C-alpha positions as CSV (number, residue, x, y, z in Angstrom):
1,M,85.7,129.7,105.5
2,W,85.3,125.9,104.8
3,Y,82.6,124.3,102.7
4,W,80.7,121.4,104.1
5,V,81.6,118.1,102.4
6,T,78.8,116.1,100.8
7,L,78.5,112.6,99.3
8,D,79.2,114.2,95.9
9,A,82.6,115.4,97.0
10,D,85.8,114.6,95.1
11,I,88.3,113.4,97.6
12,R,91.6,111.9,96.4
13,C,94.9,110.6,97.6
14,E,98.0,112.7,97.0
15,H,98.8,110.7,93.8
16,K,95.7,112.6,92.3
17,L,94.2,109.6,90.4
18,G,93.1,107.7,93.5
19,K,89.5,108.6,94.4
20,L,87.6,107.7,97.5
21,D,84.4,105.8,97.3
22,L,82.2,107.7,99.8
23,I,79.2,106.6,101.9
24,A,77.1,108.9,104.0
25,P,75.1,107.0,106.6
26,E,73.2,110.1,107.7
27,D,70.5,110.8,105.2
28,F,68.4,113.7,106.7
29,V,70.6,116.8,106.1
30,F,71.3,117.6,102.4
31,V,73.1,120.4,100.6
32,S,72.6,120.6,96.8
33,G,70.6,117.4,96.9
34,Q,73.4,115.4,98.5
35,P,73.8,114.1,102.1
36,V,76.4,115.9,104.3
37,L,79.3,113.8,105.5
38,T,79.8,113.5,109.3
39,D,82.4,112.3,111.8
40,H,84.4,109.4,110.4
41,D,82.5,108.9,107.1
42,P,85.7,109.3,105.1
43,V,87.6,106.7,107.3
44,G,88.0,103.1,106.1
45,R,86.7,103.9,102.6
46,P,88.1,102.3,99.5
47,I,90.3,104.3,97.2
48,G,90.3,103.3,93.5
49,G,92.7,104.2,90.7
50,C,95.8,105.1,92.7
51,P,98.8,104.9,90.3
52,N,101.5,104.5,93.0
53,L,102.4,100.9,92.1
54,S,105.9,99.4,91.7
55,V,108.1,96.8,93.3
56,G,107.8,97.3,97.0
57,I,105.4,100.1,96.6
58,K,101.8,99.7,97.7
59,P,99.1,101.9,96.1
60,C,96.6,103.7,98.2
61,T,93.6,101.4,98.6
62,T,91.9,102.5,101.8
63,T,91.7,105.6,104.1
64,V,93.2,105.0,107.5
65,N,92.3,108.0,109.7
66,L,91.0,111.5,109.9
67,Q,93.6,114.1,110.9
68,R,91.5,117.3,110.5
69,G,88.3,118.5,108.9
70,E,85.7,117.9,111.6
71,S,83.6,120.8,112.7
72,G,83.9,122.0,116.2
73,F,80.6,123.8,116.0
74,V,78.1,122.0,113.8
75,T,76.8,118.4,114.3
76,I,74.3,116.1,112.8
77,A,72.8,113.5,115.1
78,G,75.6,114.3,117.5
79,K,78.4,113.8,115.0
80,P,80.5,116.7,113.7
81,I,80.1,117.5,110.0
82,V,83.1,117.1,107.7
83,R,84.6,120.3,106.2
84,A,86.6,120.9,103.1
85,D,89.9,121.2,105.1
86,L,89.6,117.4,105.5
87,A,92.9,115.5,105.6
88,G,93.9,112.0,106.7
89,L,96.2,109.2,105.8
90,T,95.9,106.3,103.4
91,D,97.4,102.8,103.6
92,G,99.7,103.5,100.6
93,T,103.5,103.7,100.8
94,P,105.5,105.2,102.3
95,Q,103.3,104.1,105.2
96,G,102.0,106.8,107.4
97,Q,102.9,109.6,105.0
98,V,100.5,109.6,102.1
99,K,97.5,111.8,102.7
100,Y,94.1,112.2,101.1
101,R,92.4,115.6,100.6
102,V,89.3,117.3,99.2
103,D,89.6,118.4,95.6
104,H,86.0,119.6,95.6
105,P,83.6,119.5,98.5
106,G,80.6,118.5,96.4
107,Q,78.8,121.9,96.9
108,T,79.6,125.6,97.1
109,L,76.6,126.9,99.1
110,V,77.1,126.1,102.8
111,T,80.3,127.1,104.7
112,E,81.6,127.3,108.2
113,A,84.0,129.9,109.5
114,P,87.3,128.6,110.9
């Protein structure tokens, strides 16, 4: 089972210190007092604190896409909710290989079966 992801979630790049700055545009479905993320809410979000920095190495600063984690069953305003199996790519190097993932979904009450 996958937890639904809320605005209070802890989502990070694979370098573990880079944390996403989330925004939830839908503000009418809440779990544990926080809005539930939908559709592409985690895409195009800034990442702060990524330590992957060196000569010719770009730290993760933005999320690029969403590879998995959208519900196939539950929607809010026609957009699928985001589940804790969320994964996508960042703009860090090596380009097209660094992922971001959910460390904590922001709540542990509402789940969806896979």
